C-alpha positions in Angstrom: -19.4 40.2 5.0 -16.8 42.3 6.9 -16.0 39.7 9.6 -15.5 36.9 7.0 -12.6 34.6 6.5 -12.4 35.6 2.9 -11.9 39.3 3.8 -9.1 38.4 6.2 -7.5 35.7 4.1 -4.6 37.9 3.1 -3.4 37.7 6.7 -3.4 33.9 6.8 0.0 33.6 5.2 1.9 35.3 8.0 -0.5 34.2 10.8 -0.9 30.6 9.9 0.8 29.1 6.8 4.3 30.5 7.2 4.4 29.7 10.9 3.2 26.1 10.2 5.8 25.6 7.4 8.6 26.8 9.7 8.0 23.8 12.1 10.5 21.0 11.6 7.6 18.5 11.5 6.3 20.2 8.3 7.3 18.3 5.2 8.4 20.0 2.0 5.3 18.7 0.3 3.0 20.5 2.7 1.8 23.1 0.2 1.3 20.5 -2.5 -1.1 18.7 -0.1 -2.8 22.0 0.7 -3.3 22.7 -3.0 -4.9 19.2 -3.3 -7.2 20.1 -0.4 -8.2 23.4 -2.0 -9.1 22.0 -5.4 -12.9 21.6 -4.6 -13.2 25.0 -2.9 -11.5 27.4 -5.4 -13.3 29.2 -8.2 -10.6 28.1 -10.6 -7.7 25.8 -10.3 -4.5 26.3 -12.3 -4.6 24.9 -15.8 -3.8 21.2 -15.8 -0.3 21.7 -17.2 0.5 24.3 -14.5 -1.2 22.1 -11.8 1.1 19.2 -12.7 4.1 21.5 -12.1 2.7 22.5 -8.7 2.1 18.9 -7.7 5.7 18.0 -8.4 7.6 21.1 -7.1 7.2 22.0 -3.4 8.7 25.5 -3.9 6.3 26.4 -6.7 3.4 25.0 -4.8 4.4 27.2 -1.8 4.6 30.3 -4.0 1.3 29.6 -5.7 -0.4 28.9 -2.4 0.9 32.2 -1.0 -0.7 34.0 -3.9 -4.2 32.7 -3.1 -6.7 35.4 -2.2 -9.9 35.2 -0.2 -11.8 35.9 -3.4 -10.3 32.8 -5.0 -12.6 30.7 -2.8 -16.1 30.1 -4.1 -17.8 31.3 -0.9 -17.3 31.7 2.9 -18.5 28.1 3.3 -15.9 26.9 0.9 -13.2 28.8 2.8 -14.3 27.1 6.0 -14.5 23.7 4.2 -10.9 24.2 3.0 -9.6 25.0 6.5 -11.3 21.9 7.8 -10.0 19.6 5.0 -6.5 21.2 5.5 -6.6 20.0 9.1 -7.3 16.4 8.0 -4.4 16.6 5.5 -2.1 18.0 8.1 -3.1 15.3 10.6 -2.5 12.7 7.9 1.2 13.7 7.9 1.3 11.7 11.1 2.7 14.6 13.1 0.5 15.3 16.2 2.6 18.4 16.9 1.9 19.8 13.4 -1.9 19.2 13.7 -2.0 20.8 17.2 0.0 23.7 16.0 -2.3 24.3 13.0 -5.4 24.2 15.3 -3.7 26.7 17.7 -2.7 29.0 14.8 -6.3 29.0 13.4 -7.8 29.7 16.9 -5.4 32.6 17.3 -6.2 33.9 13.8 -10.0 33.7 14.5 -9.5 35.5 17.8 -7.1 38.2 16.5 -9.4 39.2 13.6 -12.6 38.8 15.7 -14.0 36.3 13.3 -17.1 34.7 14.6 -16.1 31.1 14.5 -15.2 28.5 17.1 -13.5 25.2 16.7 -15.2 22.1 17.9 -13.6 18.6 17.9 -12.6 17.1 15.7 -11.6 20.4 14.0 -14.9 21.7 12.7 -15.4 25.5 12.4 -18.8 26.6 13.7 -20.3 30.0 13.2 -21.1 32.0 16.3 -24.3 34.1 15.9 
């Protein structure tokens, strides 16, 4: 599908994740947590030995997360599921500012790339037909 999240995933790094990580409220372990969120939604997770390294090294987790592609997700629904679960993980960091920023970045991303989704509270992506 042309207007899918998977087809626009390559732009999420600069439009969402890098901007989120630049906030002072973002913890070094942000990308470790995001990888934990992604586990159920990816076609393949790194081998267990590699995954242990990612779970213990924020810099390597950030690099590995940056290399994710839209095709690494099982489906469009799994990409949506990941973004929703990521919101929960970010909100669990106990930084209201970070969660609000994530929601705003996702809204801007959806609008910029004309993706037919809207966000309903509490952070659920709904398809617009």
